[in-house]
C-alpha positions in Angstrom: 5.3 15.0 29.8 5.0 15.8 33.5 2.3 14.7 35.9 1.6 16.6 39.0 -0.3 15.5 42.1 -1.0 17.9 45.0 -1.7 16.9 48.6 -2.0 18.6 52.0 -5.1 20.7 51.7 -7.7 20.8 54.3 -9.7 22.9 56.8 -7.8 25.2 59.2 -8.7 28.0 61.5 -7.5 31.5 60.7 -4.0 32.0 62.0 -3.2 28.4 61.4 -0.8 26.7 59.0 -0.9 24.1 56.2 1.8 22.6 54.0 0.9 21.7 50.5 3.0 19.3 48.5 3.2 18.5 44.8 4.8 15.3 43.5 6.0 15.4 40.0 6.7 12.5 37.6 9.5 12.7 35.0 13.3 12.7 35.1 13.7 16.3 34.1 11.9 17.9 37.1 14.9 19.9 38.1 14.7 21.8 34.8 11.2 23.1 35.2 10.0 26.2 36.9 7.3 25.4 39.4 4.4 27.5 40.5 1.4 27.5 42.8 -1.8 29.2 41.8 -5.2 29.3 43.5 -8.8 29.8 42.4 -11.6 30.8 44.7 -15.3 30.3 43.7 -16.3 32.9 41.1 -12.8 34.3 40.8 -10.0 34.0 38.3 -7.0 31.8 38.9 -4.3 33.8 40.6 -0.6 33.5 41.1 0.6 32.6 44.6 4.3 31.7 44.3 6.9 30.4 41.9 10.4 28.9 42.0 12.9 28.8 39.2 14.9 25.7 38.4 17.8 27.5 40.0 15.9 28.2 43.2 14.9 31.9 43.0 11.5 32.4 44.5 8.7 34.9 43.8 5.5 35.6 45.7 2.2 37.4 45.3 2.1 40.5 47.5 -0.9 39.0 49.3 1.1 36.0 50.6 4.6 37.5 50.9 6.0 36.9 54.4 3.4 34.2 55.1 4.0 31.6 52.5 7.2 29.8 51.5 7.8 27.8 48.3 10.5 25.3 48.1 11.6 22.4 45.9 13.5 19.2 46.4 14.9 18.1 43.1 16.1 14.8 44.5 12.5 13.9 45.5 10.7 15.6 42.5 8.6 17.6 44.9 7.7 21.3 45.4 6.0 22.5 48.6 4.1 25.5 49.8 4.3 26.2 53.5 1.4 28.5 54.4 1.4 30.3 57.8 -0.9 32.9 59.3 -3.7 31.8 57.1 -6.6 34.1 56.5 -10.2 33.4 55.4 -9.3 35.1 52.1 -6.7 32.3 51.4 -9.6 29.9 50.9 -9.4 28.4 47.4 -8.4 25.4 45.4 -4.6 25.4 45.1 -2.9 24.2 42.0 0.6 23.1 41.3 2.0 23.9 37.9 5.2 23.3 35.9 6.7 25.5 33.2 9.2 24.3 30.6 10.7 27.8 30.7 10.0 30.6 33.2 6.3 30.8 33.6 6.4 33.7 36.0 3.1 34.9 37.4 1.0 34.2 34.3 -0.9 30.9 34.5 -1.2 30.6 30.8 2.6 30.3 30.6 2.5 27.0 32.5 2.5 23.8 30.6 1.4 21.2 33.2 -1.2 21.3 36.0 -2.2 19.2 38.9 -5.8 18.5 39.8 -5.9 20.9 42.7 -6.3 20.6 46.5 -8.9 22.5 48.5 -7.8 24.8 51.3 -10.5 26.2 53.5 -9.7 28.8 56.2 -12.4 29.4 58.8 -12.8 32.6 60.7 
């Protein structure tokens, strides 16, 4: 069982930056693939970024070059650095953990945080 708690959301102007963090419980954090997803009102949950247990990273085309996912296995945390934010990045952002490689499909992830709101004003 893994519990995930996100933090770091907020309101920022377009072009600004935010850093999301996700703290995970459990002694096997390093073995999980971790992902960030987001969901805007009236839209489906969409993939943002993911990182394998070995450190390989993957990004949605819409955030590539602007967002960076990283993990610190010693601290059981995964982060999402978001730069050059756009109004269309506004959403609730969720941290997720996958026992195996969850990839870009949210149904492949086993554990979810409660989400943190990110609002980007124009």
